[in-house]
N, C-alpha and C positions, 0 to 999 in steps of 0.2 A: 318207752314210754315218755308222755310229754314232760317236759321241764316243770311245767304249772303245776303246783301241789293241790291249787284250789280255783274256785270260779274267778272271785277277786282278784287274784294275782295275774289270770288269764285276762281278765276285763282292763286290767290298767295296759298289760303289754298290747293287748289290741287297740285301746284308743290310743296310745302313744306310738302306734304304727311299729311297733319291734317286731312284729309278727301279724300277719293277714287272716282273718277268717278261713279261707282257704287251705291256709297252711297247715293251721290250726286244726282242720277238720281233715286235712291228710294223715296227721301226726297220729290222732286217736283212732282213725279207719283202718291205718295199718297193723294197732295193736288188736283191733277187732278182729280182723281178717286171720291172725293168726291162732285166734281161739283157741290157747290154751286150756283153758279152764271150761271149755264147752259152755260159754256165757250165751252167745246170741244163737236164736232161731231165726232170724231173717235180719240181712244187713241192707241199709238202702241207701248205698254209697254213691248212686248216681244223683237222687233225691237230694242227700247232706250236700254234695259240692256245689248243684246248682244253686241248695238255698244259701250256702256260706259265698258265693259268686256276687247275688244278690246283697248279700251283708256288707261285702267289701266296697261294692256300686254306693251302695246307700249312706255308710260309714255308720260309725259307733254312738249308740245312743243309750240305748238301756242296759242294765247291768249284764243281762242275758245275751245282749246282740253278739252273735259267732259261737257261742258257747255251747260244743258237742255234748249230747245226753243221750240217754237210752230209755226205754220204756219197759217195764214189764209188760209181757204180752196178755194181759188183761185188758189194756186200753185200746179202745176202737179207732182206727186209722185208717181213712180213705183211701182206697185203692193200694194198702199193702196189707199183707197179711197178718190175720191176727187170730192165732190158734189157741188163748188159754191156756197151753201147755198141755192139750190133749189130741188125742185121736180125731175126737168128734169134731171137732172144728180145723182140722188139720190143713185144708186147703180154703179157708172162709178167707174173702176178700170184701171188704166193709165198703158199703156204697157211701158212707159218711163218715164225718170227724166227731169224735168226741170231745166235751170239752175241755179236759185236761190238756191233751196233746195239741189241741187249737189255743190255747192260752198261754201255753209254753212257746209256740211257734209264732207267737202274733206278739212274743215280747222277744223275738231274734234267737231264741235258742236252735240250734241245729241238730235236728234226729239221725244218729246214726244207724240206730236198730232198734230190733224188739228182741228182748231177753228172756232167757226159760224161766219156769214158775212152776212150783206143785201144781198140778192139775185144778184148774179153776180157784186157785189159791189154797186148796185144801192139804196144809202138810206143815212141818217145822223144819225139814232138812233136805228140799230140792229135790227128792229122790221119787217122788210120786209123778211120775210123767214119761211117757215114751221118748221123748228126747233126750231121757239119762240124765245123769244126776252132774251136778255143776260141783269142781273143784274148787277147795280154799286155796288161794294162791300162797299165802303164808306157808301152809304144809298140806300138801296132797294127798296126805291120809285122812284129812278131815274134811268134813260138809260144811258149808257157809252158813248154814240154816235156812229155813223156809219162812213163809212158801216165795217170799221176793228176793232168795238168795244169789240169784242171777243179777237182780240189778245191783245188791250192793257188791258183788264180783268185778262189776265192770268198772265201777267206781276206782275199787283198790288197785284191779290191776292195770288200770290206765286210759283204758278204753271210752271214757267217759268222764266227763267233769262233774257230773251229776247224775242220778235216774231216777226215777217215779217207780214206787212199787205201791201195794196195796197193801192195808193195815187192815185186818178183820178180828185177830186176837192176837197179836204181835208180829205179824208176818212182816214187818218192818224194824221195828224196835230189836228183833232176835237176830237176824243176820246182821244188823250194825253194830250188835254187842258183840257178834262173834267176829266180827270182821275190824272190829275198830275202828269204825266210823262214828257220826252223827245221823242218828235217825229220827224223823221227827213224824207224830203221830198228831195229825190237828183234831179239835175238837168237832165231833159229829155235826154235819150241817155248814162246817165252815168251807168246804171245798166240793164243789159240784161232783155227783155221781154219774151225770149223765156222759153214756159211750163209756163206761166200766162194766166189764163183764161182770153180772152179779153172782156173789157166791151167798152172803146173808145181808140182807138190803137194811136193817139197822145197825149194821155193825161195823160193813164196810166203809172205808174213808182213803182217799187218794194220799199217799205219803211220801216224802221224798228222802233220799239220802243225800249225804255230802260230807266234807271233810271237816266245817266246820259250821257253827251256828249263824256266823253272819252268810255263808251260802244257803243256810238254809231259810235265811230272812228273805233273801231275793229271791229264791225260788217260790217260797210262801206268797211275796207281794206281787207276783205273777199270774197265781193260780188262784188266789181271794178274790174271783169277780162273781156279781150275783149273776144266774142264770135260772132265767124263767122255763126253761127247759128241765129242770130239776125240782121236783115239789118239795124235796125233803131239805133243800139248802137252806139255810135262816137269810134272811135279806139284812146283812148288816155290813156290807159295803167292804170296799177293799182294805189293805194293811200297808203299812209305809215305814215296817221294822228295820231295812237294810238302813234308810238313811237315820233312823234316828240309832243305830247302833254306831256309824262313821261319824255322826256328829256330837256324839255323847262321850265326854272324856272322864266320866263319874265311874270310877271302879269298886264303887262302895258296894260291901256283901253284906249290909246290915239287914238280913233276911230272917225269917223264922220257918223252919223245914220241920215239918213232922216225920217222925217216925217209927213203926211199928216194928219193935227190935224182933217180935216172934219171927218176921219175914227174913231177917238176916241170920238168924240160927237156923234157919232151913237149909241152907244153902252149904255145898261142899268147902271144905277147911281154906282150899287155895282163894278161892271168890270169895268167902267170909272174910280173910284176910285184906283182900284188895277192898273191899267194901268199908270195913271199920277206919282201912289206910286213908281213903276218902273222905271220910268223914273227920277224923283227927286233921285233914289238911283244911279243911273248909271251918271248920272252928279256929283254926289258927287265923284265916283270915276275916273272921267276924261275924260267919254264918253261926246262928242261934238254933240248937237243934231240940225239939221239943217230944218229947213221947206221947204217942197216940194211940188209939184202938180202932182195927179194922175188925171186927169181931165178925162179919160174916163173908169176908174174902175166901174162907175156906169153903165155901160154898160154891165159888166163881166158875170151877171146871165144870162141875156137874150142871150148873144152869146156861152156860156158855154151850154146851153140847147139845142140851135139849132145843134151844133157842137159835144156833147157828144152823144145825142140824134141820130142824123143821123149816128153816127160810130155805136153805139149800133144795130142798124135796120139792117144794112151790118153785123157785127160780130154775131148777135144771129139768123141770117137767117139758118145757118146749124143745130140749134137745130129743127128739124121738124119731130121727131120721125122715121125718115126712115135712115138719114145720122147718126145723133146723138141724145142723149135725150130720155124721157119718149114717149110710142109709146100707143095712143088709140087704143083699140081694136074693137071700136063700130063704126068707120066711115062707112058710105055706099058707100063712092068712095073714092079715092085718095085723092083728095081736102078734102072731109070731115075728112078724118083721119088727115091731116095735120092743120085743123082750131082745132080739138078736143084736139091733143097731145100738142097744143102749148097754148091752152085756160086753159086745166088743169096742164100743167107743168109750165107754169109761174105765178109768183105770179102777185096780181095787179100792183105794181110800174114797175113791167118789163115791163107787157104789156103796161101801159100807156107810157114810155118812147118810146117803139117800136114804136108804133102808132104814137108818135108825130116826130118822125126821119124819119118813112116813109114817113108823110105827107111833112116831110121838103125838102126828096129826091126826091119828085114825080115828074113827068113833068109838066113843066109850075110854079114851086115852088122852083125848087133847087137855081135858081138865085137869086130870091128874098131873099129867106132865108140863105140857107149854105153858099152861096159865098159871100154875103154881110156880112154875121157874121165872115167867115174869113178875110175878107178886116178890120173889126174891132179888130180882134184878135191881127193883125200887128200894129195896135194902141197903143192899150194895152202894147205890149211888146216895143213900143216905148218911151212910158210912162216911164216906168222903165228904159230904156237905158239912157233916160235924166236925170234919178234924178242918176245915179250910177255916172255921170260924174261929182256930186257936191258932193257923199258921198258913204262909203264903203258899208252899207247894209242900208235897209229899215225896219222899225219899223211896224209893226201893229198888231191890235189885231187878235184872232183867230176866235173868235165868239161875236156875242154881247151880249151876256147871257151865264149863268154856264149851268150843264147839264139840259136836260129836264125830267121832272117830267113823270112819265109813266100813268098819268090821263091827262097830259096837249095835249088837242085836237087842232092839227094843221093841216091846211089843205096843199095839197100837194106843193102850192105856197109859204105859209109860211116857209114850210121846207126847201124849193129850196133856199130861202132869207137867211134863217141862214148861207148858205154857201158864201156870199157876200166876205169875206176877205180872203178867200182860194182860192176860185177859179182861181184868175188872178194868183197867181202863176203858177198853172198849164197850162192856156192859153199861159203865157211867157215862160214855159219851164223852170222856175228859179228854184236853190235849196231854201230849207227853213226850218229853225228848229222850232219847238216848245218848248218854254221854260217856265215850270211852277213857278209863282210868286204869293204868298200870297193865301187868301180865301176870299169868298164872305162874305161881312158883312150883307146879309140876309139869307142865307142858310149855310154859311162854308165850300159850296163846293170849290175844286180848280179853279184858275182865272191863268190865264199867257198871254201869248204876243208869236209873231214870230218874229223872224228876217230872213229876205228876203235877199240873194246875187244874184252875177251875173253869168250867165251862165258858168259852169263849174270853178266855185271859191270854189268847195266845199269841201276842204281841209282847205283853209281860212277862210269859215264860221265855220266848224268844230271847228276847234282851238280858234278863238274867240268868238265861242258860250260856249264853255269851260269856259274861263275865264270870261263872263258874268255870266254864272251860278254858278260858285265858288264864286263871289262875293253877290250873290243875295241870294244864299241858306242860 
């Protein structure tokens, strides 16, 4: 494992020529090649070493120059296999580069490989994939969470200094919480989605994992560029949060954080104890907590699984074995070939969600389900906007429990309910930072919480999240 614990430490070592980009790359590729935790689907060793060599010749200018990273296998990479964690795209080699990958590599980051995920981003455990489950390095009896669990593990195991995942309903914040990392879900529209294989288009957002909020700032500064290829991106310009953190000596925590106490009461006892302890610690440092009410959040899971599955049904229609994806050769006719290709190419969880979404959009039911869900989604957004009139941020658990055991049998509905605290953020399009704090008294696994900010207040959230992280670590 690399001696460097975070991006900033590695950046200083590279800049001061204590290590070369190639040497740093070799260190991380060595860990990746061991693949003890079933983290990687595709390694890009030759590509990475060539990029590192060019960085050494050019010199270190940007914070991400020479920094090894991994990508969730939902991000399109030119001439590098992109599977979406699915048999449907098992051997897909894209002919173009997605914006997130392009921006990171333009910033000097070195891609060492593509990591596993729940198929098409659908899952909370990183088990819903033909590539097999990813192990939690802390304890192999447990899972790292999903769908971006392998991205979290690549940072935790030391094969990458940061990783990009996607967050549709908590798929970055949940693994970050389970792995003791910082996970950041930007405001919807802040980061381009061009070249990101879609699950639910109104919810998906490229989201980074790292060890610290300062590292998150460096990543976000590199990927928040206006992209004319994505009509859902807001034209709000670049961020400069890393420099603000590095130049800001103010450690003042005089902020007001809203909290709906019922959310904490719904957590398991060990998680609840850790949450309450973090609140006490922050109060000692000057944070003011204000009780708020978020009455419509209890409908979030139902609303999410109507909207997300409906959009998934539409987005995944292209994977039919003719236009894209795995093609069965055993069909009797065209319709039979479609059915066989999708039945074999998709995992059970994807088929479950596509069927649910197709039903919700079907004639006679779309008004009853999809349209109604969109109206309740607006009420959830309004709850947050009302809260932000009284506070700077909203405090929330990430999950009611710690990481799931491998032998823990959860029904699909139980698994869906674990997203209760993360889903509202995506429905409202808000930014959120998962911050690690403490360990469970039951199993010694990481615990933590999330801070939720208002729309496009990403820089403020990252700066204040950095302060919170520093006083709690």
